[in-house]
C-alpha positions as CSV (number, residue, x, y, z in Angstrom):
1,M,-13.7,5.7,31.2
2,K,-14.9,2.2,32.1
3,P,-14.2,-1.2,30.6
4,R,-16.9,-1.4,27.5
5,K,-17.9,-4.4,25.6
6,I,-17.1,-5.6,22.7
7,K,-18.1,-9.0,22.6
8,D,-18.9,-11.7,25.4
9,N,-15.5,-11.7,27.2
10,I,-13.9,-9.5,24.8
11,Y,-13.3,-5.8,26.3
12,W,-12.0,-2.1,25.3
13,M,-9.8,-0.7,28.2
14,G,-7.8,2.2,27.9
15,S,-7.9,5.9,28.0
16,V,-9.4,9.0,25.7
17,D,-6.7,11.5,25.9
18,W,-8.9,14.7,25.1
19,S,-6.2,17.3,25.8
20,R,-3.0,16.2,24.0
21,R,-2.0,18.3,21.0
22,L,1.3,17.0,20.1
23,F,2.7,13.5,19.6
24,D,6.1,12.3,19.7
25,S,7.1,16.5,20.1
26,L,6.0,16.8,16.3
27,I,3.2,15.9,15.4
28,P,-0.5,17.7,15.8
29,L,-3.1,16.2,17.2
30,P,-6.0,18.5,16.8
31,D,-8.6,15.9,17.4
32,G,-6.8,14.6,20.4
33,T,-6.1,10.4,20.6
34,S,-6.9,7.6,22.4
35,Y,-4.8,4.8,23.7
36,N,-6.5,1.2,22.8
37,A,-5.8,-2.1,25.1
38,Y,-8.1,-5.1,25.0
39,L,-8.9,-7.5,27.6
40,I,-9.9,-11.0,26.5
41,E,-11.3,-13.5,28.9
42,G,-10.9,-17.2,27.8
43,I,-12.0,-20.2,30.0
44,D,-8.6,-20.9,31.4
45,K,-6.2,-17.6,30.7
46,I,-6.7,-14.1,30.5
47,A,-5.3,-11.7,28.3
48,L,-4.1,-8.2,27.9
49,I,-3.3,-6.5,24.7
50,D,-1.2,-3.6,24.7
51,T,-1.4,-1.0,27.5
52,V,-1.4,3.0,28.0
53,D,0.5,5.6,27.6
54,P,2.3,6.5,31.2
55,S,0.8,9.2,31.9
56,M,-3.0,7.3,31.7
57,V,-1.8,4.0,33.5
58,D,-4.0,5.0,36.2
59,E,-7.2,5.0,34.2
60,L,-5.9,1.5,32.9
61,L,-4.8,0.1,36.4
62,N,-8.6,1.3,38.1
63,Q,-10.1,-0.7,34.6
64,L,-8.7,-3.9,35.6
65,E,-9.7,-3.7,39.0
66,G,-11.4,-7.1,39.9
67,I,-9.3,-8.4,37.8
68,S,-8.0,-11.0,39.8
69,K,-4.8,-12.8,37.2
70,L,-3.5,-11.5,34.1
71,D,-1.7,-14.9,32.3
72,Y,-0.3,-12.8,29.9
73,V,0.5,-9.0,28.7
74,V,0.4,-8.9,24.5
75,S,2.8,-5.8,23.3
76,L,2.2,-5.4,19.9
77,H,4.3,-2.7,19.2
78,S,7.1,-0.7,21.8
79,E,6.4,2.7,21.2
80,Q,5.9,3.8,24.5
81,D,2.7,5.3,24.0
82,H,1.8,1.2,23.2
83,S,4.0,-0.5,26.1
84,G,5.2,2.5,28.9
85,S,2.7,0.8,31.1
86,I,3.9,-2.6,30.9
87,P,6.3,-2.1,34.1
88,H,2.9,-1.2,35.9
89,I,0.8,-4.1,35.0
90,L,3.2,-6.7,35.5
91,S,4.0,-5.2,38.9
92,R,0.4,-5.4,39.9
93,Y,0.3,-9.0,38.1
94,P,3.7,-10.3,38.8
95,N,2.9,-13.9,37.1
96,A,1.8,-12.9,33.6
97,K,3.9,-13.4,30.8
98,L,4.8,-10.7,28.3
99,V,4.4,-11.7,24.6
100,S,6.4,-9.9,21.7
101,T,8.2,-10.4,19.1
102,P,11.9,-11.4,19.2
103,K,12.8,-7.9,17.9
104,A,10.4,-6.5,20.3
105,K,12.1,-8.1,23.3
106,E,15.0,-6.5,22.6
107,I,13.5,-2.8,21.9
108,L,11.6,-3.5,25.3
109,I,14.2,-4.6,27.8
110,N,16.5,-0.8,26.3
111,L,13.5,1.3,26.5
112,L,11.6,-0.4,29.8
113,H,14.6,-2.3,31.4
114,I,12.2,-5.2,31.7
115,S,13.4,-8.9,33.2
116,E,14.2,-11.1,30.4
117,E,12.1,-13.4,32.4
118,Y,8.9,-12.5,31.9
119,F,9.0,-12.6,28.0
120,I,7.7,-15.3,25.8
121,T,8.8,-14.2,22.3
122,V,6.5,-15.6,19.4
123,N,7.3,-16.5,15.7
124,D,5.3,-15.0,12.7
125,G,2.1,-17.6,12.9
126,D,2.9,-18.9,16.5
127,S,-0.6,-19.3,18.6
128,I,-1.3,-19.3,22.2
129,S,-4.7,-20.7,23.6
130,L,-6.6,-18.8,26.7
131,G,-8.8,-22.0,26.5
132,D,-11.4,-21.4,24.5
133,K,-10.5,-18.0,22.6
134,T,-7.1,-18.3,20.8
135,L,-4.7,-15.6,19.7
136,K,-2.9,-15.9,16.3
137,F,0.0,-13.5,15.8
138,I,1.4,-12.2,12.5
139,H,4.3,-10.3,12.2
140,T,3.8,-7.0,10.7
141,P,7.7,-5.5,10.3
142,W,7.9,-1.8,9.7
143,V,4.1,-1.3,10.7
144,H,5.8,1.6,12.1
145,W,8.8,0.1,14.2
146,P,10.6,-3.0,12.8
147,E,9.5,-5.2,15.6
148,T,6.0,-5.0,15.2
149,M,3.0,-7.9,14.7
150,V,-1.0,-8.1,14.7
151,A,-2.9,-10.4,16.6
152,Y,-6.0,-12.3,15.3
153,L,-8.6,-13.8,17.7
154,E,-9.6,-16.5,15.7
155,E,-13.0,-17.6,16.9
156,D,-14.2,-13.9,17.0
157,K,-12.4,-13.4,13.8
158,I,-11.7,-9.7,15.5
159,L,-7.7,-8.6,14.0
160,F,-6.3,-6.4,16.7
161,S,-4.2,-4.5,14.4
162,C,-1.9,-2.1,16.8
163,D,-0.8,1.3,15.2
164,L,-2.4,-0.1,11.7
165,F,-5.7,1.2,10.4
166,G,-5.5,3.9,13.6
167,S,-6.5,7.1,14.3
168,H,-5.4,9.9,16.2
169,I,-9.3,11.0,17.2
170,A,-10.7,11.5,20.8
171,T,-14.4,10.2,21.0
172,T,-16.9,8.8,23.4
173,D,-17.9,6.4,20.1
174,L,-16.6,3.0,20.5
175,Y,-16.7,2.1,16.5
176,A,-16.2,4.3,13.1
177,S,-20.2,5.6,13.2
178,D,-19.0,8.5,11.2
179,E,-16.8,7.1,8.4
180,R,-16.2,10.6,7.1
181,R,-14.4,11.7,10.3
182,V,-12.7,8.6,10.6
183,Y,-11.5,8.4,7.2
184,E,-9.9,11.6,7.0
185,A,-8.6,11.3,10.8
186,A,-6.7,7.9,9.5
187,K,-5.9,9.5,6.4
188,R,-3.5,11.9,8.0
189,Y,-2.2,9.0,10.7
190,Y,-1.0,7.4,7.3
191,A,0.1,10.5,6.1
192,E,2.3,11.1,9.2
193,I,3.0,7.7,10.1
194,M,2.6,5.0,7.8
195,M,3.1,6.4,4.6
196,P,7.0,6.4,4.3
197,F,7.4,2.2,4.7
198,R,3.7,2.2,2.0
199,N,5.9,-0.6,-0.5
200,V,6.0,-3.1,3.0
201,I,2.7,-2.5,4.3
202,K,1.4,-3.5,1.0
203,K,2.7,-6.8,1.8
204,N,2.0,-7.4,5.4
205,L,-1.8,-6.1,3.8
206,E,-1.6,-8.6,1.4
207,K,-0.5,-11.3,4.3
208,L,-3.2,-10.4,6.0
209,A,-6.1,-11.2,3.3
210,P,-6.6,-14.3,3.2
211,Y,-7.8,-13.6,7.3
212,D,-12.0,-13.4,7.7
213,I,-12.0,-10.6,10.0
214,A,-15.0,-9.0,11.0
215,I,-13.6,-6.5,13.6
216,I,-10.9,-4.5,13.3
217,A,-9.4,-3.1,17.0
218,P,-6.5,-0.8,16.4
219,S,-4.6,0.9,18.6
220,H,-5.8,4.5,18.5
221,G,-8.8,5.7,17.5
222,P,-12.0,3.8,17.4
223,I,-12.8,-0.1,16.3
224,H,-13.8,-0.7,12.9
225,P,-16.7,-3.1,12.5
226,R,-17.0,-2.6,8.7
227,P,-13.4,-3.7,7.8
228,A,-13.3,-3.0,4.1
229,F,-13.6,0.8,4.6
230,I,-11.1,1.2,6.0
231,V,-8.7,-1.6,4.3
232,N,-9.8,-0.6,0.6
233,A,-8.9,3.3,1.9
234,H,-5.2,2.4,3.0
235,L,-5.3,0.0,-0.5
236,E,-5.8,3.2,-2.3
237,W,-3.3,5.6,-0.4
238,I,-0.6,2.4,-0.6
239,D,-0.9,1.6,-4.3
240,G,-3.3,3.8,-6.3
241,P,-2.6,7.0,-8.6
242,P,-1.1,10.3,-7.8
243,K,-4.1,12.4,-8.5
244,N,-4.1,15.7,-10.9
245,L,-2.7,17.3,-8.2
246,V,-0.2,20.0,-7.0
247,V,0.6,20.7,-3.7
248,L,2.5,23.9,-3.6
249,P,4.2,24.5,-0.2
250,Y,5.7,28.2,0.0
251,V,7.4,30.8,1.8
252,S,7.7,34.5,1.5
253,M,9.7,37.5,2.7
254,H,8.9,40.4,0.8
255,N,6.2,39.4,-1.1
256,S,7.7,38.3,-4.5
257,T,7.6,34.8,-4.2
258,K,4.1,34.9,-2.8
259,L,3.3,37.1,-6.0
260,M,4.5,34.3,-8.4
261,V,2.8,31.6,-6.0
262,D,-0.9,33.2,-6.8
263,F,0.5,33.4,-10.5
264,L,1.2,30.1,-10.7
265,V,-2.1,28.6,-9.0
266,S,-4.1,30.6,-11.2
267,S,-2.7,29.6,-14.3
268,L,-3.0,25.6,-12.7
269,V,-6.3,25.9,-12.2
270,E,-7.6,27.3,-15.5
271,K,-6.1,24.1,-16.8
272,G,-8.1,22.2,-14.9
273,I,-5.3,20.9,-12.2
274,D,-6.3,21.1,-8.3
275,V,-3.7,22.8,-6.4
276,E,-3.3,22.2,-2.2
277,L,-1.8,25.4,-1.2
278,F,0.2,25.8,2.3
279,D,2.3,29.1,3.8
280,L,4.6,27.4,5.8
281,T,4.6,30.2,7.9
282,V,1.6,28.8,9.5
283,T,0.8,25.7,8.0
284,D,-0.6,22.8,10.5
285,I,2.4,19.6,8.8
286,G,-0.3,17.2,8.7
287,K,-2.7,19.0,6.6
288,L,0.3,18.9,4.2
289,A,1.3,15.3,4.9
290,M,-2.4,14.3,4.3
291,A,-2.0,16.6,0.8
292,L,1.3,14.8,-0.3
293,V,-0.3,11.1,0.1
294,D,-2.2,12.4,-3.4
295,A,0.1,15.0,-5.1
296,G,0.8,14.0,-8.7
297,T,3.5,17.3,-8.6
298,I,5.4,19.1,-6.1
299,I,6.0,22.7,-6.3
300,I,8.1,24.6,-3.6
301,G,8.2,28.3,-3.2
302,T,10.8,30.2,-1.1
303,P,13.1,33.3,-1.1
304,T,16.4,33.2,-1.1
305,V,17.9,33.4,2.5
306,L,21.9,33.5,3.4
307,A,22.5,32.1,-0.9
308,G,20.5,29.2,0.3
309,P,16.0,28.0,0.8
310,H,14.2,29.7,3.6
311,P,14.6,27.3,6.3
312,N,10.7,26.3,6.4
313,A,10.8,25.4,2.4
314,V,14.0,23.1,3.8
315,Y,12.1,21.9,6.2
316,A,9.3,21.2,4.0
317,A,11.4,19.1,1.6
318,F,13.2,17.4,4.2
319,L,9.2,16.1,5.2
320,A,8.3,15.2,1.6
321,N,11.8,13.2,1.3
322,A,10.8,11.5,4.5
323,L,7.6,10.5,4.2
324,R,8.3,9.3,0.0
325,P,4.8,9.8,-1.2
326,K,4.1,8.8,-4.7
327,A,4.6,11.9,-6.4
328,R,6.0,12.0,-10.3
329,F,7.2,15.2,-10.4
330,L,9.1,18.6,-8.4
331,S,9.6,21.8,-9.2
332,I,10.8,24.8,-7.4
333,I,9.8,29.0,-7.5
334,G,10.7,31.7,-6.1
335,S,13.1,34.8,-5.9
336,Y,16.3,35.9,-4.7
337,G,18.5,39.1,-4.5
338,W,21.9,38.5,-5.9
339,G,21.9,35.1,-6.6
340,G,22.7,31.6,-4.1
341,R,22.2,28.0,-4.6
342,T,18.4,27.6,-4.0
343,V,17.4,24.8,-6.9
344,E,21.0,22.7,-5.8
345,I,19.9,22.5,-2.2
346,L,16.9,21.7,-2.1
347,A,17.1,19.5,-5.2
348,G,19.9,17.2,-3.5
349,M,17.3,17.3,0.0
350,V,14.6,14.8,-2.2
351,P,16.8,11.6,-2.6
352,N,13.9,9.6,-1.6
353,L,11.7,10.6,-3.8
354,K,11.3,9.2,-7.3
355,V,10.3,12.3,-9.3
356,E,11.0,14.3,-12.6
357,I,12.7,17.5,-11.6
358,I,10.6,20.2,-13.7
359,E,12.1,23.0,-15.1
360,P,12.3,25.6,-12.0
361,V,11.5,29.1,-11.9
362,L,14.0,31.8,-9.9
363,T,12.8,35.5,-10.4
364,I,15.7,38.0,-9.3
365,G,13.7,40.2,-7.5
366,A,10.3,41.1,-8.0
367,P,8.8,38.8,-11.1
368,G,8.4,40.6,-14.3
369,E,6.9,39.6,-17.8
370,A,9.2,37.1,-18.2
371,D,9.0,35.4,-15.4
372,F,5.6,35.1,-15.6
373,E,5.5,33.5,-18.9
374,A,7.9,31.3,-17.6
375,L,5.4,30.1,-14.5
376,E,2.7,29.9,-17.2
377,N,5.2,27.2,-19.3
378,L,5.8,25.7,-16.1
379,A,1.7,25.0,-15.7
380,E,1.9,24.3,-19.1
381,T,4.1,21.6,-18.2
382,V,3.1,20.2,-15.4
383,A,-0.4,19.8,-17.3
384,A,0.5,18.1,-20.3
385,K,2.4,15.9,-17.3
386,H,-0.4,15.0,-15.6
387,K,-2.5,14.1,-18.8
388,E,0.3,11.8,-20.1
389,H,0.3,9.7,-16.6
390,G,-3.4,9.8,-16.7
391,F,-3.6,11.5,-13.6
392,K,-7.5,12.5,-12.2
């Protein structure tokens, strides 16, 4: 794709990766992604903000044909989908300076073996003049690595936000015209990448609040010409209360746990509680992560395997603990044949969750009348807890 004009002398560059379906060998990409770089031509100097994934470097180099010099290559984030092509860019433009935070300099040298002589490090609030345009750098640590920063183009009121406000979408839309589609993709992106750092991200959003931002240009997904749309969505995901929602990831081997899950879902719905159900043998973990953003309660369903929880249930607990959602309550349901430590193991896997444990329901073999009564009591307890906390 050719460079695309955003404003006079400001261009989107980069690549749309239509075929990629897995990120970091972990995160599903059902809609592909993009790697956004931005070229800013000042009357005195020219800056390139970020690069692209190394697999797409040839496209970026082709887009830069006709650009005789680069004065600055700005690295907002050291992860290789942003930085991996920097050595190729510096090889073509050996007089360019690489602008980064001090922490990013250390990481980039370690990851890419870039010579120290290329670097200019910027402190929080520092600026670089391109002549008629000024780039101001704002440190935003833990969005989502420790070295990250954003860049604000003062004269044009554009925030180059790197991973903040991003979304994994492959599209020809330069701007977020289909906000419903972008909202879902951005929420998935936030859930999978940003949610563990939501408290520090909240502080970084407060830090950015005084800036007059007309356009947000992230490093993945379309550009936001209406910043309030994506900013307000993040404020809700970060700081809004949990919803009247139970997220129930489960796995069942011989249908006993499935019978319990089905009964509990019906009982919860009857009491006015929304439920998101995930069969862990087929679940898209991105969808599970998205649901966790809003969950008031998490209930894990699992059979007992070799005296402990099923490995898929272990993974679900590990994921929830790593993502640190706002959920307030947790419980466990499932079956076992002769004994085990399922509850103890799963409960010990979620130290990062600030949750109250609601009495689990485990049954020997297939559930009977007493077990269904216990599940009904669990549903009633969850409903009472949600009402008490005002979840809507």
